[in-house]
N, C-alpha and C positions, 0 to 999 in steps of 0.2 A: 431558315430556322422556323420551325412550326410555331405558330402563335399558341397562347394558352388562354384564350378568351373563355369566360364563364358566362353562359346564357341561362337565364332563368326560364324554366318550362312553365307554360300555362296550364291551368286545369280546365280542360275543355269537357264538355258533357261526355264525348265518346270516351275520353280517357277514364272518366269516372264509371262509366258503364263497364268498361273492360275490367276495372279494378273489382267491381261488385261480382262480376262472373267468375273471375279468378279466385275470389275469395269463397264463393259458394262451392266451386268445383274442388279446389286444392286445399280447403280448410284454412286458409290464410286470412289475416285481418285485412280489411279493405283500406285502412288507413295507414298501412305500412309502406305506402309508396306504390307507384303503378307496377304491377306484377306482370309486365311484359317480358317475355322470353324470346330468345332467338334461337333458331334451328342450327345445329351442327351440320357439318359435311356428310355425316353418316345418317342424318335424318333425325337424330335424337334431339330433344329440347334441352337446352342449357340454361339454368336458372342460376345466375351468379349470385342473387340476393339469398339463395337457400343456404349459403355457407353460414350466415348468422341470422337466425330467426329473431324477430323482434320480441323482446322480453315481455312478460306481463306487467312489469312495473312501468312500462312506457305509457305515457299519456300526452295529451296535447298541451303545449307550452303556453304560458300567459302571452297575451297580446302585447305587441311592441318589440318582441325579440327579432333580431336580424343579424346579418353578417355583412360587415364593411369589407369589400374586396378592393384591395389596393395593389399597385405595381410601383415598386420604388417608393417615392414620397407622395404619390398622387392617388386619391380615392377615385375609383372609376365605376363602382356599382354598388348597390345595396340589395341583398338578398333576404326576403322575408321568410321567417321560420317559425311562425306563430300559429299555424293552422293544422299541422300534422304531427303525428307522434315521431316520425322518423323521416329523415331526408337523405337520399342517396346521391353520391357524387361519382362521376365517372365519364367515360367516353361514349358509352352505348346510349344513345338518346331514347331508346325504347325501354330502358330499365332504370334509369336514374332521374332525379329531380332537377339537378343541377349539372349541366354539361361541362366537362373539362377536356378541352380539345388539345392539350399538350401532349406531345408524343410519348412522354414518360408515364402517363396516367393509364391505369387499367380500365377495363370496360366498366366494371363496377369497383370503384376504387376505395371508398369508405362510406360510412353511414353515420349520421349525427342523430342521436336519440335523446329525448327529454325524459328524466327520471322524475315521475310525478310526486313520489314520496320525499325524495331528497330535494327537490326543486333545483336540480342541476342537469345541465347538458353533458352527455357522454359521447365521445368520439371513438369509433371502431374501425380499424384497418381490415379491409376484406381481402386479406392475403394478396395485396398488390405487389407487383413486380419491383417497383422502385420505392415503395415504402410511403407512410404518412408521418409527418414531422410536426410535433408541437414545439414551437421555437426551433431549435436546432437538434432536438432529441427525437429519434425514430421510435415510434411506439410499436409494440408487439402485435402481430396479426391476430385478429379475432379476440382481442382482449379489451374489455371495457375500460376506457380511461377518462375520467371525469374532468371537465375543464370549467373554468370560472369566467365570469364577465372580464372582458379584456384580453383573453387568451388569443394567441395568434398561431395558426396552423397553416400547413401548405401541403401540396401533393406532389410526390416525385420530385423532378427537377424544375417544376414550374416556378416562375418567379412571382406568381400571384399569390398573395397572402390574405387569409381570411381571419378577421377580427370579430370575436363573438361580442355582440351588444345585447344586453338584457335590460329591458325598461322596467325598473323596479318601481313599485307603487309605495307611496309613503304611508306611514302609519296614520297620519292625520286624514288622508283619503279614506282609509279603511274604517277610521272611527266615524267620519261623516257619512259614509255610505248607509249606515244604519238608521240614520235620521232623515234621510232623504225620501221624497214621496216615490210612490211606484211609477207615476207618470214621469218624473225626472229621470229615474233610472232607465225607463223604456226608451225615452228620447235619446239618452246618451248611448244606449246599445244600438239603436237605429243608426245614430251618427257614425259610430265605429263600423257598423256593417256597410253602410254607404261608402264610407272612406276606404274600406278593404276593397269593395268592388271597383271603385274608381282608380284604385292603385293599379288594377289589372288592365286599365284602358289602353295604356301603351303597347300591350301585347296583342290586342286585337288587330286582325288583318284588314283594316279599313284605313285607307290613306287620308290624309288631311284634305287633299285636293278634291277627292271623291265626295267627302262629306260636305264640303263647301259648295260644290256644284249643285247638290241637292236642295240647297237652301235658297231662298229668294235673296238676291243681292240687295244689300242695304248700304247706300253710300254714306249715310250719316253715321254709321257705327263701324268702327274698324277693330276687329279682335286681332290681337297680336300675341305672339308666342313668347311667354316668359321663359327664362332660363331656369330649368328645374333646380330647386334647392334641396340640398341634402342637410338633415339635421337642422330644421328651421327653429327646433326648440332652443337652440343655442342663442337665438335672438330673442324670442318671446315664447315662454312655455305654453302660453294660451293659444297659439296657432299650431300646436304639434299634431292635433288630429286632422287638420285640413291640408296636410302637406301635399304637394304636387297637383293641387286642385285649383290653383289661382291663375287667372288671366286677366288682362287689363283691357277694358273697353274705352275708347276715347269717343265720347258722344257730343256731338256739336249742339250748341244751344242757339245757334243762329238759324233763322227760317230760311235764309238764302242757300245755306248748305244742303237743306232737305230738298231743294228743287234742282240740285245738280244732275240727277238722273235724267230728268226730263229735257234738260237743256243739253246734256252730253259733254259738258265741259269738266275736265278732270282737274280737281283742286291740287295745288302744289303740295308736295309731301315734305316733311320736316322731321328731323330727329329731335324728340323731346327728352329731357332728363328730369323727370319730376323730382328725383331724390336730391338734386343740387339746386333747386329753386328755393329762394328764400321765403316765398309766400305759401309753400306747401309744407304742411305739417304731417310727417309720416306717422303711421300707426294710428290715425285717427278713425273714429267710427262714424263719422258724419260725412254726408255727401254735400256737394256745393262747389267749393273752390279748392278742395283738398283730395288726396289719394289715399286709399288704404293700401299702405305699402308694408309688407312683412319684413323686408330687409332694406333699410335706407340706403341711399346712394347707388342703387343698382341702376344700370343704364336701361331705360325702356324705350322701345323704338316703335313708332306708330305713325299713323296719318294724322296730319293737323288740318286746320282750316285755312282759307286762301291767304289772308294777310294778317300779320300780327296786329293787335290792338283792336280789331273789329269785332272780337268775341272773346269769350273765356271758355275753357275746357272743363268738362266734368268727367272725373275719373270714377269708375265703378269697379266692383268685382263681379266675375261671372264664373259659374262652374262649367267644366267641360261635360259635354255629353258623350255618350258611349261612341256615337258616329264620328266625333271630332277626334280622330286618332292623331296622335303626334307623330310626326315623321322623325324616326330615331336617327336617320342619317344626317339630319340637319341639327336635331336637338342635342344639346350637350350639358351633362349634369356638372355642377359646381358645388363646392362647399360654400356655405354663407360666408365663412371667414375669408374666402378668396374674393368675394364681391363686397366686402366690407369697406367703409370709407378709407380712402387713402390708396386703395388698389388701382393700378393702371389697367384699363381694359385691354385684354389680349386679343381682341377680334377687331378687324378693321371694319369701319361702318360701311365701306363700299361692298364688302364681302357678305353682309347680312341679307337674308332673303326673308321677305314678309309677303304672304299670299302669293300672288302670281308673278312677281318680278322683283328686282332689286329696288332699293329705296333711292329715288332720285332726289338729292338735296338741292335746293335752290336757296340762294343768299338773298335774304330780304334787305331793304334799304336800312332798316335799323341796325341789323347786324353788321352790314358794311360800314355804316357810320360809326358804330361802337369800335370796330376793328381799327378804323383810321384814327380814332381818337386815342388809341392805346399808346403805351409808352414805346417810343422808338419804333413806330410801326414801319416807317420807311426801311429799316434794317430787316424786316421779316422777309421770308422767302417768297411768300405768297402775296406780297403787297400788290403786285400788278393785276392779279386775279381779282382781289377785293376792290381795287380801284375801279377796274372795268365794270364790276357788278354794281358799284355805287353809281356810276354814270348812266348805266343802262336802266337803273330803277328811277331815274329822273333826278339824281343828285347834280349839283352845280360844281363846275370845276373850281371856282374860287372858294367854295366852301370845303371842298376836299383839300385844297392846298392849306387852307387855314387850319383844318383839323390836324393834318400831318405836322404842320409847324408848331401847333400848340403842344402836341404830344412828343415832340422831339426834345429828348434830354441829353443826347450825345454820350451814351455810356461807353461805347466802343472808342470813340474819339478821345474822351477823358482818359481812358486807359492807355491809349497811345501817347498822350501828353505826359502821363505820370511815368511811362517807360523812358521817354525822352529825358525827363527830370533825373531819373535814376542814372541814366547814362552820363548826363552832365555832372552830377554830384558824386559819381562813383570813383573819383580819382584820389580822394583823400584816404590815407591809410587808416585802418581801423584795428586797434589792438585786439588780440585774440583772447582777452580776459585772462583768466588765472592759469590758462594752459601754458605749460613750459615745454621746452624742447625734450622730446622723449629720447632723442639720440644720445644727448649728453646726460649721464647720470651724476647724481651728487655724490661726491667722494670727499672724505675728510683727509686732509693732509696730515702725515704722521708726525711731522716735526712740531707744528704749532697747535694742531687740533682744530684749525679753523676750517669752516666749509667754504666751498667755492660757490659763489653766486652765479646762477645760471640766468641767461638772457631770455626775456620774453620774446616768444616767436611773434612776429607781426605778419598778419595776413592782409593782403591788399583787397580791399572790396571793389569788386567789379560790378557796377550797377547794370550794365548791359547784359552780362551773362546771367546775373541774378534775375533780371526781368524775363529774359528768354527761358530761363530754367523754371520759373514760376509758371509761366503760361503753359509750357510743354508738360509739366507735371499735371496741371489741372486738366488739360485736354486728354492726356493719357489716362487719367482716372476716369473721366467721363466715357471714354471710348471703351475701356475694359468693362465698364458697368452696364452700359446700354448696347454693346455690340450684339447684333442679331445675325447668326449665321445664315438662316434661311433667307432673310431679306437680302443680305450680301449676295447670296447665290442667285436670287432672282434678278438682281441688278446685273450681275455678271453674266448671266445667261442671256438677258436682253441685248447685250452688247452695245448699249448706248451709253447713257450716263453713268458716271462713276467709275470708268475705266482709264480714262485719259490721265487722271492724276496719279495713277499708280507708279509710273516710271519716275515722275518727279518726287514722289514720296520716298521711294527707296534710296535716293541719293543722300539722305540724312540718316546718320547712324542712330539717332534717338528713335525715329519712327520705325527703323528696321527692327530695333529691339522690342517695340510694341507689336509689331507683326509676329515676331518669334513667340512672344508670350501668348498672343491670341491663338495662334495655331497649335500651341500645346493644349489649349483648353477646347478648341473646335478642330479636330484632326480631319474631319470630313468635309470642311468647307472648301468649296471649289475656288472661290475668290482668293482665299489666303494660300492655297496650294499654288495657284498661278502667280501670287505675289512671290512665294519662295522661289519659283522657277525664275521669274525676273530678277531677283536678287542674285541667284546663282550665275545667270547670264551676264549680270552686271560686274562680276568679279569679286563678290563679297562672300563667296562660298565658305571661306574660313570662319565666318561668324555663325554659320548654321550647322555647326557639327553636333550641337546638342539638340537638334530638332528631329524627332523621330520621323516626321513626315518625309524628310529628305531620303530616308531609307527606302521609301516606297517608289522612288523614281530614280532609275539607274543613271540617267545623265547627271542629275543633281548630286547624287551620292558619289559618283566617280570623281567630280570635281572636289568635293569635300575630302574624299580619301586621299587623292593626289595632293591637294594643298597641305594637308596634315603631314604626310609623308615627306614632302619636300622640306618642310620645316624641321622635321625630325633628322633628316639627313644632314642639314646644315649644323645641327647641335652636336652630331656625332664627333666633329673634329675638335670640340671643346672638352670631350671626355664623356664617357658613357655614365658617369656618376655625378656629372655637374647638375646644378639646380635647374639650368635651363633644359638640359637633355631630359631630366625626369619629368619636368612639366610638359614637354613636347610628347613624351612617351605616353603620359596620362591622357593627353588629348587624342592620340592615335588609338590608345586601347578603348577609350570611350566610343570613338567612332566605329571601330572594328567590332567590339563586343556588344553592339547595340542590340543585335538579334542574331539568330542562327544563320539566317541567310547573308547577312552582312559579313559575319565571321567567315563563312565558307567562301564568299566572293573575294574578300581581302586576302585570305590565306592562299587561294589559287593565284592570285596576282603575284604576291610575295614569292611563292614557289617558282613561278615562271620567270620572274626577274632573277632569282638565284641560279637558274639554269642558263639564262641568256647573258647575264652580266658577268664581269670578272672583277677581281680585286676586292677593295674595301666595300664596294656597294653589294657584291655577292655575300660577303660575310655578314654585313650588317642585315640584310634581308633574312638571312638564316637565324641571326641572333634575335631579331624582332619576333620571328615566328615562335621561337622557344620562350621568349619572355612572355608572349601573349598566353601561352599555355600555362605559365605560372600565375598569370593574372586571374585565371579562372580555374583554381585547382579543383573546384567541386565537379567540373566537367572534364576531368582528365581522360576519362574513358572515351568520351565522344570526340575529343580533339585528337587523341591518339588514332582513333579509327579513321577520322578524316585525313590525317597526315599519312597514314599508311595507304589509304585509298588513292590519294594524289600521287604518291610515289610509285605505285604500281601502274603499269600500262596494259593495254589489251594483249600485248605479246608476252608480257612477264606476269603470268598467273601464279602468284605465290601459293604454297601449300597451306591448306587450312590449319594444319597442326602448327606451323610456324606463326601464322597470324594470331591464332588463339594463345600461343605461349607468350608472344611479345605483349598482347594486351593483358593477359593475366599478371605478368610480372609488374608492368607499369601501373596497373590499376591497384594492386595490393601494395606497391612501394617496396617490394623485396624480391630477391632473386631465389628461384627455385632450381636446384641442380638438375632436375628432370627437364624442365623448360629450357634451361641453359644448353642442355645436351641436345634438345631438338633443334635449337637455333644454330648451335655449332656444326652439326651434321649438315644443315642446309647450306652453309657457308664455306664448306670444304669441297663442294661439288664443283665440276668445271663450269657450270652456269648457275652460279649462286643467285639469290633475290637481289633486288636493287640495294645498293650500299645505304640509301636513305632510311631503310627500315630500322637498322641498328645504330645509324648515326643520329640518334636521339638523345638530347641532353639529359633526360631523366634516366634512360637506360645506361648511359655512360657514367653518369654520377654514381649509380648503384653498383657498377662494376669496380669503380675507383674506391668506393667505400668498402667493399668486400676485400679488396687487395691491400689498402694502404692504411686502414684505420688503426690508430695507435692502440686502442684498448678493445677493439671489436673482435668478434668471433673470427677464427681462422678458417680459411677454405680448405677443405679436405684435399690432400695431395693428388688424388686421382681426378679431381675436378679443377684443380688450379690451372693447368695448362689451357683448358677451354675457356676459362674466364679471361686469361692473358691474351689468348689468340683473339677472342671477339673485341676486346679493347683495343688491341693493336690494329686490328682489321678496320674498325671504325674510324681510326685516327690516321692511318697511313695510306690506305688504298684509295686510288682515285678512279673516277668512273667517267667515261665519255660515250657520246652517242653519235654513231655514223649517220650519213645522209639518209640511208635506207632505214633508220630506226633501230639498229642493232646496238645493244649496249656492249661496251668493252671496259674491263676492270683491269688496272694496271697494279701489280703486287710487287714492284721492285723494292719498295721500302718496307715491306711487311716483316721480313726476317730481322733487319736491324732494329726496328722498333719493338718487335716482340722480345728481342734479346734484352734491350735497355729496361723494359718494364719488368721483365722476370728477374733480372739482377737487382733492380732498385727494390722491388718488393721483397725479394729474398734477403737482401742485406739488412733492411729494416726489421724484418721479422726475426732474424737470427741473432741480432746484437742487442745488448742492454745499453751499451754506451756508444752513441752514434758519433761521439767525437773521433773515435779511432777509425771510423768508416767515412770521415768527412770528405776526404779526398776523392774516394769512389763515388759518393753520392753527388759531388759537384760535377763529376765527370758524367754520370748518368743523367743529370738534370739538363744536359744539352739537348736531349730529345724532349719535345714539347709535352707529350702526353706523360712521360716519366716525370717531368718537372711538375705537371699538375697532380700527379699522385704523391710526389714528395711534399709539395705545398700542402696538400690535404692532411698528410702525416703531421706536419709542422702545426696546422690549425688544431687538430685534436690534441696535440701535445701541449700547446700554449693555453688552450681553453678548457683543459680537463679540470674537473671539479676536485679531483683527488691530489692535484699537484699545486702546492701553495708555495709562496715566496717569490724570489725574483725569477723572471723568465729565464729559461735555459739560453746561454749565449750561443750555442751551436745551432739552436733552432733559429735564432735571429740571423745568424750568418747565412744559413741556407735560404731564409726569406729574402735577404738582400741580394743574394746571388741570383736567385731565380727572377727576381724582379728586374735585374739588370739584363738578363738574357731574353725574356719573353714579355713583350709589351701586352700580349693578349691576357696575361695573368695579373696585370695590374689592379683590375677591379676586385679579384678575389683577395689579393694581398692587402688591399686597401680595407676591405671588410674585416679581414683578420685583425688588422691594427686598431680599428674602431671598437671591435668587441673587447680586444685586449685592454684598451684604455678604460672602457666602462667597467670591465671586471675588476681592474686595480682600483678604480675610484671607490668601489663598494666594499673593499676590504677594511677590516677594523684594525688598522695599524696606526702608528704615529704619523703625523702630517708629513714629517721630513722623509719617512720611508716611502710614503705613498707618492710624494712629489719626485723622488729620485726614480722611482719605477715609471712614473709617467713621463719623465725626461727621456727614458729608454724608448718609449713609444714615439715621442716627438722626434727623436733621431730618425725613426723609420719614416715618419712623414716627410722629413727633410730629404731623405734619400729617394723616396718616391717622386718628390717635386723634381729632383735633379735629373731624373730619367725620363721626364716628360708628362708626369701625371700632376701638373701644376693647378689647374683650375679647381678640380675637386678637393684637393688638400687645402687651398687657401679658403674656399667656401666652408670646409669643415672646421678649420680653426677660428674663422671669424664667427660662425655660429656658436661654437663652444665658448668663446669669449663673451658673446652677447648673452648666453644662457648662464653664465657664471659658473660653468663646469670646469674651467681651466683657469689657473692662477695667472695674474699679469706678469710674474716673472718668467713663467714658462713661455708665454707668448713673446716677451722680449727676447728669450734665448732662441725661439724659433725664427723670429724675424732677423736677428743678427746672423744666424746660420745661413738664412736665405740670402741676405744682402752680400755676404761674403762669396757666394758661388754664382751669382748672377752678374751679367754685364748687359749694357744696352745693345740694341734697341729692345723695348718691351712692347708687348701687345696691349691694346687698349683694355682687354678684359683682366690682364694680369695687373696693370696699374690700377684699375678700379677696385680690385680686391686687396692688393697689398698696401695701397696708399692710406686708406683709413687706420690700418694697424700701425703704420710708421709715424703718421701724424698725431696719434692719440697721445696727449701729454701724460696720461696715466701709465703708458707703457714706455715711451721714450722721452728723453730730455733733449734739449737743443745742443748738447755738448758732443753727441756721438756724430763723428765725421760721416759714416756710411749712411745714416739717416738723412743728414742734411744734403748730402750729394744726391740721394735718391729723390728727395722732395724738390730739389732745384731742377733736376732733369724733368721731373713731371710737370712743374710749373713752366718751364721753358718750351716743352713740347706741346703745351696747350691741353 
């Protein structure tokens, strides 16, 4: 990606000469910016700035105006705009004042003009290709738009933002200016002029090293480079005019130091921080033992004298000369607020460069002694280094031992003792306060109106676990706060320290969760990526399903995908509508739908499994593929295109018309007779397209809706046979692939299936009383696809808003009959019952009438349970009872019906769901023999 750095152009003498010549020849104003032009291919001169001539009202802005250039939340540069009437921005360095190198910027993108009468800046877009934006609003080309102080604008798609800053003069200064002497005004004007010249020093092509080689070396004075401060007036307005002109000189007052040049001995170098020394008074105007520091607590790096205590330092300020050019590759601008007290330095001392080499810090005897005297110094990581330095400087071993012993307070050891005490004292039970059991609700007894007292839940306090949890939480907070991805990568690339502990760390679940949270924030960190790979190799891939980084590595993502799919296949046997299945499917959907490439990879694997496997695994893979398409309905066009592309092979090139017809109908969600006719003609050929093209759940549901909807529009007779044919074809024709890759489609069951669908649809459409046709409908429902159509008719009949009152009994009979014949339709029948129960509960009828209608739905629940749909039914009833959407008497009725039709043995899942209902005293009493027998069996079976 091209960068969008903004570089301020300097005003050199040659540029000014060219501006004057251009002004004389072309009649343009010299102060309208550099009038450099560029030749075109044909030889003609193209002047982009001629699109907008500088108006007569333009004038020079007041001093102090500038633009703050920021990227994100960081200020990266300040552009001065107080010397010319207009400033041009763009990519052509020969025609603009400020260069914008982003690819979306034009050669001359925009111009900033100052209106002398209105005292306001105006921004004009020079017909740029990608526009100029004030905030998020794009301005019109060649139109003057005035902006105020603090306005933010940007060019094209560049992420650099320009904030206008105008230094307003106060009224008090204006009043005082009339009373001031001419000499004072002249002095101030000269000061501002010198300040403006010195601001341009960083742009001069003179390196700092060249300038220093020209000067006589002075060993007793060390000039050091201060970090340039932006907006120093935020600290003290009195120093605003001297910005960027301050450097620090450390001058020795020791006569011995002045003779070091003749002796040739190099004095030791030391880092001094005058902002943090107690004896230094920042912002003082005197010399001697103090420093003139514009920003307190800034880190100053310089050369010091040989030994502490033998001399004192004198700090003074000095101006940069024009030859002392700052090296911008090393220099780094900062806000004063970023260097204010309390900010942690972001630059390592070892990486700072001063003069000819790096600063070599030496540890003095006093520093080592102060360190060893510190609190718990023996527990510090660099105690060996400091102890060695202390002994090398002449320290005594006994004194070092005494210093360490006197400073030892055993903080870590005391913490260990406290943890042991918590472990020892953590066996006593501690009441949970006023919290009561949430599982048992307070219910009043009907006979005496007395409430049942609930027991206080007692939580056992475990001191060991509490201590471990406290320490882990504290460490986790510190790790998240101070983790540095760049430093971690440097340690990782070195291959030395810091890597051996990773395998031991990932064996603990707590620290694995910390790694997951860190890699979500630092996705480009190599060390964290390696840690995720180790976690996957260790067998914990099921925990990293929500980590997007895993999707970038094929081996890790494959393990995650296979783990989640294995768990989903285990839950299929409990029922596709069980809570555990829904939870497992949500996990699979989150893993697969993480991005487009993960979806493509997973769907390809599922399709391959459906081709190679048989039985329930094949059907489950197909069902999961269809459910994933419903999981992202906004991408139905893309998922259908991918499904069609996977179904076709190089040997089976489907017609473009068929492909477009299928996509159009599925995307719109409705069938078109013309598109249906195109698909029908393709599938009556001897070599039809793959069966997978029309064996689409969305397409099949639309065909069933058009043929079996109770109140929907009827299909025209001339198109009805085509709809029936395609539905029967997708449901009955089987397709196999030979060894040489040739497809074979078997149509033995096509005609019987087609006949059942046509008769069932015709019967339901021709009669108003389906009770008379009940026998025929029950016969037609033996075919699975005809049963699905009849069940859809029952659904539209029972849930129709125009039909009120009791549910039609004939519809319930058909529902029970279809459920008994076709296990694959249990989920659809269960959804119909749940919707019917909710619809009845919302009716405005008497409570007795509503409960009687709800009991009819409960009978359907019992029938579904009896044919094998047990776990979803029990979970639904339990959830309804917990939510209060079903009365206790209906739950008792349901439980009694279930207890009468079941016999041992029972599965653990069945016992876990039914036992709480039977054991609830608000539902059953102890006198019911069936309940007592079931509970005794559960108790004996453990």
